[in-house]
VEXDREN-951797 format. One record per atom (N, C-alpha, C): residue number from 0; atom name; x, y, z. Coordinates in pm, 1 decimal. Example, Ala and Ser with C-alpha at 12.3 -4.5 7.8 and 13.67 -1.06 7.14 Angstrom:
# residues 2
<site num="0" atomo="N" c1="1319.0" c2="-569.0" c3="780.0"/>
<site num="0" atomo="CA" c1="1230.0" c2="-450.0" c3="780.0"/>
<site num="0" atomo="C" c1="1320.0" c2="-330.0" c3="780.0"/>
<site num="1" atomo="N" c1="1285.0" c2="-225.0" c3="708.0"/>
<site num="1" atomo="CA" c1="1367.0" c2="-106.0" c3="714.0"/>
<site num="1" atomo="C" c1="1290.0" c2="3.0" c3="787.0"/>
END
This chain:
# residues 111
<site num="0" atomo="N" c1="-12184.4" c2="7738.1" c3="12478.1"/>
<site num="0" atomo="CA" c1="-12251.3" c2="7775.1" c3="12356.3"/>
<site num="0" atomo="C" c1="-12205.1" c2="7911.3" c3="12305.8"/>
<site num="1" atomo="N" c1="-12166.3" c2="7999.1" c3="12397.6"/>
<site num="1" atomo="CA" c1="-12120.7" c2="8124.0" c3="12362.6"/>
<site num="1" atomo="C" c1="-11977.7" c2="8111.5" c3="12295.3"/>
<site num="2" atomo="N" c1="-11898.3" c2="8016.3" c3="12353.3"/>
<site num="2" atomo="CA" c1="-11766.2" c2="7995.6" c3="12291.3"/>
<site num="2" atomo="C" c1="-11774.5" c2="7938.8" c3="12155.4"/>
<site num="3" atomo="N" c1="-11857.8" c2="7844.4" c3="12132.8"/>
<site num="3" atomo="CA" c1="-11876.4" c2="7780.5" c3="12002.2"/>
<site num="3" atomo="C" c1="-11925.1" c2="7883.6" c3="11895.4"/>
<site num="4" atomo="N" c1="-12021.6" c2="7967.6" c3="11931.6"/>
<site num="4" atomo="CA" c1="-12073.3" c2="8072.3" c3="11856.5"/>
<site num="4" atomo="C" c1="-11966.4" c2="8174.4" c3="11818.5"/>
<site num="5" atomo="N" c1="-11884.0" c2="8213.4" c3="11913.2"/>
<site num="5" atomo="CA" c1="-11767.9" c2="8305.5" c3="11883.9"/>
<site num="5" atomo="C" c1="-11668.9" c2="8242.5" c3="11791.1"/>
<site num="6" atomo="N" c1="-11636.2" c2="8114.8" c3="11802.9"/>
<site num="6" atomo="CA" c1="-11546.7" c2="8041.9" c3="11718.3"/>
<site num="6" atomo="C" c1="-11603.6" c2="8042.9" c3="11569.9"/>
<site num="7" atomo="N" c1="-11732.7" c2="8010.5" c3="11558.9"/>
<site num="7" atomo="CA" c1="-11796.2" c2="8010.2" c3="11423.5"/>
<site num="7" atomo="C" c1="-11789.9" c2="8149.3" c3="11360.0"/>
<site num="8" atomo="N" c1="-11824.4" c2="8251.1" c3="11443.5"/>
<site num="8" atomo="CA" c1="-11833.7" c2="8388.2" c3="11391.6"/>
<site num="8" atomo="C" c1="-11695.1" c2="8437.7" c3="11348.6"/>
<site num="9" atomo="N" c1="-11595.5" c2="8421.9" c3="11429.0"/>
<site num="9" atomo="CA" c1="-11464.5" c2="8466.6" c3="11396.1"/>
<site num="9" atomo="C" c1="-11404.1" c2="8386.3" c3="11280.0"/>
<site num="10" atomo="N" c1="-11429.2" c2="8254.0" c3="11281.9"/>
<site num="10" atomo="CA" c1="-11381.7" c2="8177.4" c3="11164.2"/>
<site num="10" atomo="C" c1="-11436.3" c2="8219.7" c3="11034.6"/>
<site num="11" atomo="N" c1="-11561.9" c2="8249.2" c3="11032.6"/>
<site num="11" atomo="CA" c1="-11627.4" c2="8304.0" c3="10909.9"/>
<site num="11" atomo="C" c1="-11572.6" c2="8433.3" c3="10872.3"/>
<site num="12" atomo="N" c1="-11542.7" c2="8516.3" c3="10968.8"/>
<site num="12" atomo="CA" c1="-11484.6" c2="8650.3" c3="10946.6"/>
<site num="12" atomo="C" c1="-11345.1" c2="8636.6" c3="10886.2"/>
<site num="13" atomo="N" c1="-11260.3" c2="8545.6" c3="10941.4"/>
<site num="13" atomo="CA" c1="-11132.9" c2="8520.4" c3="10887.4"/>
<site num="13" atomo="C" c1="-11142.0" c2="8473.8" c3="10741.9"/>
<site num="14" atomo="N" c1="-11232.2" c2="8382.9" c3="10714.1"/>
<site num="14" atomo="CA" c1="-11249.4" c2="8318.9" c3="10586.0"/>
<site num="14" atomo="C" c1="-11284.1" c2="8433.0" c3="10486.5"/>
<site num="15" atomo="N" c1="-11378.1" c2="8519.1" c3="10521.1"/>
<site num="15" atomo="CA" c1="-11416.1" c2="8631.9" c3="10426.5"/>
<site num="15" atomo="C" c1="-11306.8" c2="8715.8" c3="10406.0"/>
<site num="16" atomo="N" c1="-11223.9" c2="8756.0" c3="10511.6"/>
<site num="16" atomo="CA" c1="-11106.8" c2="8841.6" c3="10485.8"/>
<site num="16" atomo="C" c1="-10998.3" c2="8773.0" c3="10399.5"/>
<site num="17" atomo="N" c1="-10983.1" c2="8643.4" c3="10415.7"/>
<site num="17" atomo="CA" c1="-10887.9" c2="8572.4" c3="10326.3"/>
<site num="17" atomo="C" c1="-10931.5" c2="8574.8" c3="10183.2"/>
<site num="18" atomo="N" c1="-11059.8" c2="8560.1" c3="10160.8"/>
<site num="18" atomo="CA" c1="-11109.0" c2="8571.6" c3="10020.6"/>
<site num="18" atomo="C" c1="-11100.7" c2="8701.3" c3="9962.8"/>
<site num="19" atomo="N" c1="-11119.1" c2="8806.0" c3="10046.6"/>
<site num="19" atomo="CA" c1="-11105.7" c2="8949.1" c3="9997.9"/>
<site num="19" atomo="C" c1="-10962.4" c2="8980.9" c3="9958.1"/>
<site num="20" atomo="N" c1="-10875.7" c2="8924.6" c3="10027.4"/>
<site num="20" atomo="CA" c1="-10727.4" c2="8945.4" c3="10007.1"/>
<site num="20" atomo="C" c1="-10665.6" c2="8863.3" c3="9908.5"/>
<site num="21" atomo="N" c1="-10743.5" c2="8768.1" c3="9855.8"/>
<site num="21" atomo="CA" c1="-10684.8" c2="8663.9" c3="9758.1"/>
<site num="21" atomo="C" c1="-10624.8" c2="8722.2" c3="9635.2"/>
<site num="22" atomo="N" c1="-10681.7" c2="8830.9" c3="9579.9"/>
<site num="22" atomo="CA" c1="-10628.4" c2="8889.5" c3="9460.3"/>
<site num="22" atomo="C" c1="-10509.2" c2="8981.9" c3="9484.2"/>
<site num="23" atomo="N" c1="-10480.8" c2="9023.5" c3="9609.3"/>
<site num="23" atomo="CA" c1="-10371.0" c2="9108.2" c3="9632.3"/>
<site num="23" atomo="C" c1="-10246.6" c2="9036.1" c3="9674.8"/>
<site num="24" atomo="N" c1="-10246.9" c2="8907.8" c3="9698.6"/>
<site num="24" atomo="CA" c1="-10129.6" c2="8836.2" c3="9741.8"/>
<site num="24" atomo="C" c1="-10093.2" c2="8731.5" c3="9634.9"/>
<site num="25" atomo="N" c1="-9970.7" c2="8678.5" c3="9651.5"/>
<site num="25" atomo="CA" c1="-9924.2" c2="8573.0" c3="9556.8"/>
<site num="25" atomo="C" c1="-9999.1" c2="8445.5" c3="9572.6"/>
<site num="26" atomo="N" c1="-10018.1" c2="8374.2" c3="9471.6"/>
<site num="26" atomo="CA" c1="-10094.7" c2="8252.8" c3="9464.7"/>
<site num="26" atomo="C" c1="-10036.1" c2="8151.4" c3="9566.0"/>
<site num="27" atomo="N" c1="-9898.3" c2="8140.2" c3="9573.2"/>
<site num="27" atomo="CA" c1="-9840.3" c2="8046.8" c3="9669.3"/>
<site num="27" atomo="C" c1="-9873.8" c2="8085.5" c3="9811.1"/>
<site num="28" atomo="N" c1="-9864.0" c2="8212.2" c3="9839.2"/>
<site num="28" atomo="CA" c1="-9897.3" c2="8263.3" c3="9973.7"/>
<site num="28" atomo="C" c1="-10041.0" c2="8237.6" c3="10016.9"/>
<site num="29" atomo="N" c1="-10124.6" c2="8256.4" c3="9916.0"/>
<site num="29" atomo="CA" c1="-10270.5" c2="8228.9" c3="9943.6"/>
<site num="29" atomo="C" c1="-10295.5" c2="8082.5" c3="9969.4"/>
<site num="30" atomo="N" c1="-10225.5" c2="7995.7" c3="9892.9"/>
<site num="30" atomo="CA" c1="-10236.7" c2="7853.2" c3="9909.5"/>
<site num="30" atomo="C" c1="-10188.2" c2="7811.5" c3="10054.6"/>
<site num="31" atomo="N" c1="-10084.8" c2="7869.6" c3="10102.7"/>
<site num="31" atomo="CA" c1="-10030.8" c2="7837.6" c3="10231.3"/>
<site num="31" atomo="C" c1="-10128.1" c2="7888.8" c3="10337.0"/>
<site num="32" atomo="N" c1="-10181.9" c2="8003.8" c3="10321.5"/>
<site num="32" atomo="CA" c1="-10273.0" c2="8062.0" c3="10419.9"/>
<site num="32" atomo="C" c1="-10401.2" c2="7981.2" c3="10423.5"/>
<site num="33" atomo="N" c1="-10443.1" c2="7926.2" c3="10306.6"/>
<site num="33" atomo="CA" c1="-10563.9" c2="7847.9" c3="10304.5"/>
<site num="33" atomo="C" c1="-10536.3" c2="7711.4" c3="10376.5"/>
<site num="34" atomo="N" c1="-10419.6" c2="7653.0" c3="10353.8"/>
<site num="34" atomo="CA" c1="-10386.5" c2="7533.2" c3="10428.4"/>
<site num="34" atomo="C" c1="-10391.3" c2="7554.2" c3="10580.9"/>
<site num="35" atomo="N" c1="-10316.1" c2="7663.8" c3="10620.5"/>
<site num="35" atomo="CA" c1="-10323.2" c2="7693.4" c3="10764.5"/>
<site num="35" atomo="C" c1="-10461.2" c2="7717.8" c3="10817.0"/>
<site num="36" atomo="N" c1="-10544.4" c2="7780.4" c3="10742.5"/>
<site num="36" atomo="CA" c1="-10682.3" c2="7806.2" c3="10792.8"/>
<site num="36" atomo="C" c1="-10766.9" c2="7674.0" c3="10807.1"/>
<site num="37" atomo="N" c1="-10742.5" c2="7582.1" c3="10714.0"/>
<site num="37" atomo="CA" c1="-10805.4" c2="7447.5" c3="10718.7"/>
<site num="37" atomo="C" c1="-10746.0" c2="7374.4" c3="10834.7"/>
<site num="38" atomo="N" c1="-10620.7" c2="7377.1" c3="10863.9"/>
<site num="38" atomo="CA" c1="-10564.7" c2="7311.1" c3="10976.9"/>
<site num="38" atomo="C" c1="-10620.8" c2="7365.8" c3="11103.6"/>
<site num="39" atomo="N" c1="-10633.4" c2="7501.3" c3="11111.1"/>
<site num="39" atomo="CA" c1="-10685.3" c2="7558.0" c3="11236.2"/>
<site num="39" atomo="C" c1="-10837.1" c2="7520.5" c3="11257.4"/>
<site num="40" atomo="N" c1="-10902.5" c2="7509.9" c3="11144.3"/>
<site num="40" atomo="CA" c1="-11049.5" c2="7461.9" c3="11157.6"/>
<site num="40" atomo="C" c1="-11052.6" c2="7326.5" c3="11207.6"/>
<site num="41" atomo="N" c1="-10964.4" c2="7236.9" c3="11157.2"/>
<site num="41" atomo="CA" c1="-10960.5" c2="7094.9" c3="11197.6"/>
<site num="41" atomo="C" c1="-10923.2" c2="7090.1" c3="11347.4"/>
<site num="42" atomo="N" c1="-10825.4" c2="7172.4" c3="11382.4"/>
<site num="42" atomo="CA" c1="-10774.0" c2="7162.8" c3="11521.8"/>
<site num="42" atomo="C" c1="-10877.1" c2="7223.1" c3="11619.7"/>
<site num="43" atomo="N" c1="-10976.1" c2="7289.3" c3="11563.0"/>
<site num="43" atomo="CA" c1="-11095.0" c2="7335.4" c3="11645.6"/>
<site num="43" atomo="C" c1="-11190.7" c2="7229.3" c3="11660.0"/>
<site num="44" atomo="N" c1="-11219.2" c2="7153.9" c3="11548.3"/>
<site num="44" atomo="CA" c1="-11320.7" c2="7055.3" c3="11546.4"/>
<site num="44" atomo="C" c1="-11284.4" c2="6932.9" c3="11616.4"/>
<site num="45" atomo="N" c1="-11159.6" c2="6889.8" c3="11611.5"/>
<site num="45" atomo="CA" c1="-11115.3" c2="6756.8" c3="11670.3"/>
<site num="45" atomo="C" c1="-11134.4" c2="6761.1" c3="11824.3"/>
<site num="46" atomo="N" c1="-11092.0" c2="6869.3" c3="11898.5"/>
<site num="46" atomo="CA" c1="-11127.5" c2="6867.0" c3="12040.6"/>
<site num="46" atomo="C" c1="-11276.7" c2="6866.9" c3="12076.5"/>
<site num="47" atomo="N" c1="-11354.5" c2="6929.8" c3="11990.4"/>
<site num="47" atomo="CA" c1="-11496.1" c2="6935.8" c3="12018.7"/>
<site num="47" atomo="C" c1="-11552.6" c2="6790.7" c3="12006.1"/>
<site num="48" atomo="N" c1="-11513.1" c2="6720.1" c3="11912.5"/>
<site num="48" atomo="CA" c1="-11555.7" c2="6582.4" c3="11883.8"/>
<site num="48" atomo="C" c1="-11498.9" c2="6478.4" c3="11990.0"/>
<site num="49" atomo="N" c1="-11363.3" c2="6487.6" c3="12020.8"/>
<site num="49" atomo="CA" c1="-11306.7" c2="6389.0" c3="12100.2"/>
<site num="49" atomo="C" c1="-11289.4" c2="6426.2" c3="12249.4"/>
<site num="50" atomo="N" c1="-11311.0" c2="6550.1" c3="12284.2"/>
<site num="50" atomo="CA" c1="-11292.1" c2="6591.1" c3="12423.2"/>
<site num="50" atomo="C" c1="-11418.0" c2="6638.1" c3="12484.6"/>
<site num="51" atomo="N" c1="-11475.0" c2="6744.1" c3="12423.8"/>
<site num="51" atomo="CA" c1="-11592.2" c2="6818.7" c3="12492.8"/>
<site num="51" atomo="C" c1="-11721.8" c2="6736.6" c3="12475.2"/>
<site num="52" atomo="N" c1="-11753.3" c2="6679.6" c3="12356.9"/>
<site num="52" atomo="CA" c1="-11883.3" c2="6607.1" c3="12342.2"/>
<site num="52" atomo="C" c1="-11881.9" c2="6488.0" c3="12434.6"/>
<site num="53" atomo="N" c1="-11782.2" c2="6392.3" c3="12429.9"/>
<site num="53" atomo="CA" c1="-11802.5" c2="6280.7" c3="12517.0"/>
<site num="53" atomo="C" c1="-11803.3" c2="6307.7" c3="12667.3"/>
<site num="54" atomo="N" c1="-11720.8" c2="6410.7" c3="12708.6"/>
<site num="54" atomo="CA" c1="-11727.2" c2="6448.6" c3="12850.7"/>
<site num="54" atomo="C" c1="-11850.8" c2="6508.7" c3="12891.3"/>
<site num="55" atomo="N" c1="-11907.4" c2="6594.0" c3="12802.8"/>
<site num="55" atomo="CA" c1="-12043.1" c2="6653.2" c3="12833.8"/>
<site num="55" atomo="C" c1="-12144.2" c2="6553.6" c3="12843.3"/>
<site num="56" atomo="N" c1="-12144.0" c2="6454.9" c3="12754.7"/>
<site num="56" atomo="CA" c1="-12245.2" c2="6346.8" c3="12751.2"/>
<site num="56" atomo="C" c1="-12229.3" c2="6260.9" c3="12883.4"/>
<site num="57" atomo="N" c1="-12110.0" c2="6230.8" c3="12919.5"/>
<site num="57" atomo="CA" c1="-12077.1" c2="6152.7" c3="13033.0"/>
<site num="57" atomo="C" c1="-12125.1" c2="6231.8" c3="13164.6"/>
<site num="58" atomo="N" c1="-12115.6" c2="6363.7" c3="13164.9"/>
<site num="58" atomo="CA" c1="-12151.2" c2="6441.1" c3="13274.5"/>
<site num="58" atomo="C" c1="-12299.8" c2="6467.2" c3="13283.5"/>
<site num="59" atomo="N" c1="-12363.9" c2="6492.1" c3="13174.4"/>
<site num="59" atomo="CA" c1="-12505.9" c2="6531.3" c3="13174.1"/>
<site num="59" atomo="C" c1="-12601.1" c2="6413.7" c3="13177.3"/>
<site num="60" atomo="N" c1="-12574.5" c2="6304.3" c3="13120.4"/>
<site num="60" atomo="CA" c1="-12663.3" c2="6194.5" c3="13115.6"/>
<site num="60" atomo="C" c1="-12711.9" c2="6147.4" c3="13256.5"/>
<site num="61" atomo="N" c1="-12617.4" c2="6125.0" c3="13349.7"/>
<site num="61" atomo="CA" c1="-12672.0" c2="6088.4" c3="13486.9"/>
<site num="61" atomo="C" c1="-12750.0" c2="6194.8" c3="13548.6"/>
<site num="62" atomo="N" c1="-12727.1" c2="6327.5" c3="13515.3"/>
<site num="62" atomo="CA" c1="-12806.3" c2="6427.8" c3="13582.3"/>
<site num="62" atomo="C" c1="-12947.7" c2="6428.5" c3="13532.4"/>
<site num="63" atomo="N" c1="-12972.3" c2="6376.2" c3="13404.1"/>
<site num="63" atomo="CA" c1="-13113.5" c2="6376.8" c3="13353.1"/>
<site num="63" atomo="C" c1="-13171.2" c2="6234.9" c3="13365.8"/>
<site num="64" atomo="N" c1="-13095.9" c2="6140.3" c3="13423.4"/>
<site num="64" atomo="CA" c1="-13152.8" c2="6011.1" c3="13441.9"/>
<site num="64" atomo="C" c1="-13131.6" c2="5914.3" c3="13338.6"/>
<site num="65" atomo="N" c1="-13041.0" c2="5938.3" c3="13244.1"/>
<site num="65" atomo="CA" c1="-13016.9" c2="5843.4" c3="13132.3"/>
<site num="65" atomo="C" c1="-12900.8" c2="5755.1" c3="13173.2"/>
<site num="66" atomo="N" c1="-12929.1" c2="5620.3" c3="13161.4"/>
<site num="66" atomo="CA" c1="-12821.6" c2="5520.1" c3="13191.5"/>
<site num="66" atomo="C" c1="-12737.8" c2="5496.7" c3="13074.2"/>
<site num="67" atomo="N" c1="-12608.7" c2="5514.9" c3="13084.9"/>
<site num="67" atomo="CA" c1="-12520.4" c2="5503.1" c3="12971.6"/>
<site num="67" atomo="C" c1="-12474.0" c2="5358.1" c3="12948.8"/>
<site num="68" atomo="N" c1="-12446.9" c2="5288.6" c3="13049.3"/>
<site num="68" atomo="CA" c1="-12399.8" c2="5152.5" c3="13041.7"/>
<site num="68" atomo="C" c1="-12255.9" c2="5146.2" c3="12980.0"/>
<site num="69" atomo="N" c1="-12247.9" c2="5063.9" c3="12874.6"/>
<site num="69" atomo="CA" c1="-12117.1" c2="5036.0" c3="12816.1"/>
<site num="69" atomo="C" c1="-12065.7" c2="5165.2" c3="12741.3"/>
<site num="70" atomo="N" c1="-12162.2" c2="5247.1" c3="12694.1"/>
<site num="70" atomo="CA" c1="-12125.8" c2="5364.9" c3="12615.1"/>
<site num="70" atomo="C" c1="-12039.3" c2="5458.8" c3="12697.8"/>
<site num="71" atomo="N" c1="-12053.0" c2="5452.9" c3="12825.7"/>
<site num="71" atomo="CA" c1="-11970.3" c2="5538.4" c3="12916.8"/>
<site num="71" atomo="C" c1="-11823.1" c2="5507.6" c3="12896.5"/>
<site num="72" atomo="N" c1="-11786.9" c2="5399.6" c3="12854.3"/>
<site num="72" atomo="CA" c1="-11649.8" c2="5360.0" c3="12830.7"/>
<site num="72" atomo="C" c1="-11584.0" c2="5433.2" c3="12713.6"/>
<site num="73" atomo="N" c1="-11670.0" c2="5486.2" c3="12631.9"/>
<site num="73" atomo="CA" c1="-11619.2" c2="5557.8" c3="12509.1"/>
<site num="73" atomo="C" c1="-11556.8" c2="5681.8" c3="12541.5"/>
<site num="74" atomo="N" c1="-11590.0" c2="5748.3" c3="12646.2"/>
<site num="74" atomo="CA" c1="-11535.4" c2="5883.5" c3="12687.8"/>
<site num="74" atomo="C" c1="-11381.1" c2="5877.2" c3="12713.4"/>
<site num="75" atomo="N" c1="-11340.4" c2="5779.7" c3="12796.3"/>
<site num="75" atomo="CA" c1="-11197.8" c2="5773.9" c3="12819.0"/>
<site num="75" atomo="C" c1="-11118.4" c2="5737.4" c3="12700.5"/>
<site num="76" atomo="N" c1="-11177.3" c2="5660.5" c3="12610.1"/>
<site num="76" atomo="CA" c1="-11116.9" c2="5618.4" c3="12485.9"/>
<site num="76" atomo="C" c1="-11095.9" c2="5732.4" c3="12397.2"/>
<site num="77" atomo="N" c1="-11198.6" c2="5820.4" c3="12387.1"/>
<site num="77" atomo="CA" c1="-11186.4" c2="5936.7" c3="12304.9"/>
<site num="77" atomo="C" c1="-11083.1" c2="6035.5" c3="12359.1"/>
<site num="78" atomo="N" c1="-11086.4" c2="6050.4" c3="12489.9"/>
<site num="78" atomo="CA" c1="-10991.0" c2="6136.4" c3="12551.1"/>
<site num="78" atomo="C" c1="-10845.9" c2="6092.1" c3="12525.8"/>
<site num="79" atomo="N" c1="-10825.8" c2="5956.2" c3="12526.5"/>
<site num="79" atomo="CA" c1="-10694.5" c2="5902.8" c3="12504.0"/>
<site num="79" atomo="C" c1="-10654.4" c2="5911.6" c3="12352.4"/>
<site num="80" atomo="N" c1="-10748.8" c2="5908.1" c3="12260.4"/>
<site num="80" atomo="CA" c1="-10717.2" c2="5925.7" c3="12120.1"/>
<site num="80" atomo="C" c1="-10691.4" c2="6069.7" c3="12073.0"/>
<site num="81" atomo="N" c1="-10734.1" c2="6165.1" c3="12140.0"/>
<site num="81" atomo="CA" c1="-10726.4" c2="6308.9" c3="12105.3"/>
<site num="81" atomo="C" c1="-10581.6" c2="6350.5" c3="12081.3"/>
<site num="82" atomo="N" c1="-10486.3" c2="6324.1" c3="12165.5"/>
<site num="82" atomo="CA" c1="-10350.4" c2="6375.1" c3="12142.8"/>
<site num="82" atomo="C" c1="-10280.9" c2="6300.8" c3="12026.8"/>
<site num="83" atomo="N" c1="-10328.6" c2="6180.2" c3="11990.1"/>
<site num="83" atomo="CA" c1="-10267.6" c2="6116.5" c3="11872.7"/>
<site num="83" atomo="C" c1="-10334.5" c2="6156.9" c3="11742.3"/>
<site num="84" atomo="N" c1="-10458.3" c2="6190.9" c3="11746.7"/>
<site num="84" atomo="CA" c1="-10525.5" c2="6230.9" c3="11619.7"/>
<site num="84" atomo="C" c1="-10510.5" c2="6378.3" c3="11584.4"/>
<site num="85" atomo="N" c1="-10491.6" c2="6468.5" c3="11676.9"/>
<site num="85" atomo="CA" c1="-10484.0" c2="6613.6" c3="11643.8"/>
<site num="85" atomo="C" c1="-10368.2" c2="6642.6" c3="11546.7"/>
<site num="86" atomo="N" c1="-10248.0" c2="6598.2" c3="11569.4"/>
<site num="86" atomo="CA" c1="-10139.1" c2="6632.3" c3="11471.2"/>
<site num="86" atomo="C" c1="-10151.4" c2="6553.3" c3="11338.7"/>
<site num="87" atomo="N" c1="-10220.2" c2="6445.3" c3="11343.3"/>
<site num="87" atomo="CA" c1="-10232.0" c2="6370.6" c3="11206.4"/>
<site num="87" atomo="C" c1="-10314.1" c2="6453.8" c3="11105.9"/>
<site num="88" atomo="N" c1="-10415.7" c2="6526.9" c3="11157.4"/>
<site num="88" atomo="CA" c1="-10486.7" c2="6615.6" c3="11060.7"/>
<site num="88" atomo="C" c1="-10399.6" c2="6729.7" c3="11010.5"/>
<site num="89" atomo="N" c1="-10320.5" c2="6782.6" c3="11099.1"/>
<site num="89" atomo="CA" c1="-10233.6" c2="6895.1" c3="11048.7"/>
<site num="89" atomo="C" c1="-10129.6" c2="6847.7" c3="10953.6"/>
<site num="90" atomo="N" c1="-10067.3" c2="6735.6" c3="10979.7"/>
<site num="90" atomo="CA" c1="-9976.0" c2="6677.9" c3="10891.3"/>
<site num="90" atomo="C" c1="-10040.2" c2="6647.8" c3="10754.2"/>
<site num="91" atomo="N" c1="-10163.3" c2="6596.3" c3="10757.0"/>
<site num="91" atomo="CA" c1="-10226.8" c2="6566.5" c3="10623.9"/>
<site num="91" atomo="C" c1="-10271.2" c2="6695.9" c3="10548.9"/>
<site num="92" atomo="N" c1="-10310.0" c2="6799.4" c3="10618.1"/>
<site num="92" atomo="CA" c1="-10358.8" c2="6922.9" c3="10545.2"/>
<site num="92" atomo="C" c1="-10241.1" c2="7009.7" c3="10492.0"/>
<site num="93" atomo="N" c1="-10142.7" c2="7028.1" c3="10573.1"/>
<site num="93" atomo="CA" c1="-10033.9" c2="7118.7" c3="10530.1"/>
<site num="93" atomo="C" c1="-9937.0" c2="7035.2" c3="10438.2"/>
<site num="94" atomo="N" c1="-9925.3" c2="7085.8" c3="10317.2"/>
<site num="94" atomo="CA" c1="-9858.0" c2="7012.1" c3="10213.3"/>
<site num="94" atomo="C" c1="-9699.2" c2="6992.6" c3="10255.3"/>
<site num="95" atomo="N" c1="-9637.9" c2="7087.1" c3="10298.0"/>
<site num="95" atomo="CA" c1="-9498.3" c2="7078.3" c3="10334.0"/>
<site num="95" atomo="C" c1="-9473.7" c2="6970.4" c3="10434.9"/>
<site num="96" atomo="N" c1="-9560.5" c2="6956.3" c3="10542.7"/>
<site num="96" atomo="CA" c1="-9553.7" c2="6858.8" c3="10640.1"/>
<site num="96" atomo="C" c1="-9573.1" c2="6723.2" c3="10582.8"/>
<site num="97" atomo="N" c1="-9676.8" c2="6718.1" c3="10500.0"/>
<site num="97" atomo="CA" c1="-9718.5" c2="6584.1" c3="10439.4"/>
<site num="97" atomo="C" c1="-9605.4" c2="6535.7" c3="10353.2"/>
<site num="98" atomo="N" c1="-9542.8" c2="6620.5" c3="10266.8"/>
<site num="98" atomo="CA" c1="-9436.8" c2="6580.5" c3="10184.3"/>
<site num="98" atomo="C" c1="-9313.0" c2="6534.7" c3="10267.4"/>
<site num="99" atomo="N" c1="-9287.6" c2="6604.3" c3="10372.7"/>
<site num="99" atomo="CA" c1="-9178.3" c2="6566.3" c3="10459.4"/>
<site num="99" atomo="C" c1="-9193.0" c2="6430.8" c3="10518.9"/>
<site num="100" atomo="N" c1="-9313.3" c2="6400.0" c3="10577.8"/>
<site num="100" atomo="CA" c1="-9341.2" c2="6271.9" c3="10634.1"/>
<site num="100" atomo="C" c1="-9335.5" c2="6164.4" c3="10527.8"/>
<site num="101" atomo="N" c1="-9399.6" c2="6187.5" c3="10412.7"/>
<site num="101" atomo="CA" c1="-9390.0" c2="6085.5" c3="10301.3"/>
<site num="101" atomo="C" c1="-9258.2" c2="6066.8" c3="10249.9"/>
<site num="102" atomo="N" c1="-9169.6" c2="6174.1" c3="10256.1"/>
<site num="102" atomo="CA" c1="-9026.7" c2="6159.9" c3="10209.6"/>
<site num="102" atomo="C" c1="-8951.8" c2="6073.5" c3="10308.2"/>
<site num="103" atomo="N" c1="-8985.0" c2="6082.8" c3="10437.0"/>
<site num="103" atomo="CA" c1="-8917.8" c2="6009.6" c3="10540.6"/>
<site num="103" atomo="C" c1="-8960.5" c2="5865.7" c3="10523.0"/>
<site num="104" atomo="N" c1="-9079.4" c2="5842.1" c3="10478.3"/>
<site num="104" atomo="CA" c1="-9129.1" c2="5698.7" c3="10458.4"/>
<site num="104" atomo="C" c1="-9104.1" c2="5651.5" c3="10319.0"/>
<site num="105" atomo="N" c1="-9019.2" c2="5732.5" c3="10245.0"/>
<site num="105" atomo="CA" c1="-8973.9" c2="5689.3" c3="10112.3"/>
<site num="105" atomo="C" c1="-9086.1" c2="5695.5" c3="10001.9"/>
<site num="106" atomo="N" c1="-9191.1" c2="5773.0" c3="10029.0"/>
<site num="106" atomo="CA" c1="-9294.5" c2="5798.7" c3="9924.3"/>
<site num="106" atomo="C" c1="-9276.2" c2="5939.8" c3="9876.7"/>
<site num="107" atomo="N" c1="-9156.1" c2="5963.0" c3="9827.0"/>
<site num="107" atomo="CA" c1="-9127.7" c2="6103.8" c3="9798.4"/>
<site num="107" atomo="C" c1="-9214.5" c2="6152.8" c3="9678.0"/>
<site num="108" atomo="N" c1="-9268.8" c2="6274.0" c3="9695.5"/>
<site num="108" atomo="CA" c1="-9354.3" c2="6331.6" c3="9594.1"/>
<site num="108" atomo="C" c1="-9295.2" c2="6469.5" c3="9563.7"/>
<site num="109" atomo="N" c1="-9274.3" c2="6492.8" c3="9435.0"/>
<site num="109" atomo="CA" c1="-9214.5" c2="6617.8" c3="9393.0"/>
<site num="109" atomo="C" c1="-9319.9" c2="6710.7" c3="9324.8"/>
<site num="110" atomo="N" c1="-9343.9" c2="6827.0" c3="9387.4"/>
<site num="110" atomo="CA" c1="-9438.1" c2="6915.8" c3="9337.2"/>
<site num="110" atomo="C" c1="-9375.6" c2="7038.4" c3="9275.8"/>
END
């Protein structure tokens, strides 16, 4: 809980600092910083959803007497999906990466 609180607090502080500096930097630089911030936020959320939450549920439920049954099979599936899903979000959020991938797939987009 302390770790998650620290992440939220520092993420909010970084966001406020970015907004305060927005008028002092070039528009293109601000756009790139914003994309990187969103990618960082997503790379923080994805492990929480796909690694920590299922593992915590799988660990705690037997301790408190809750029978998981078939739902217990979702934890290994989520753990296996995490390495594949983590970079997809970054590729989608950061425009240069997205354009490169789409260009390789012949869906060239010119901005």
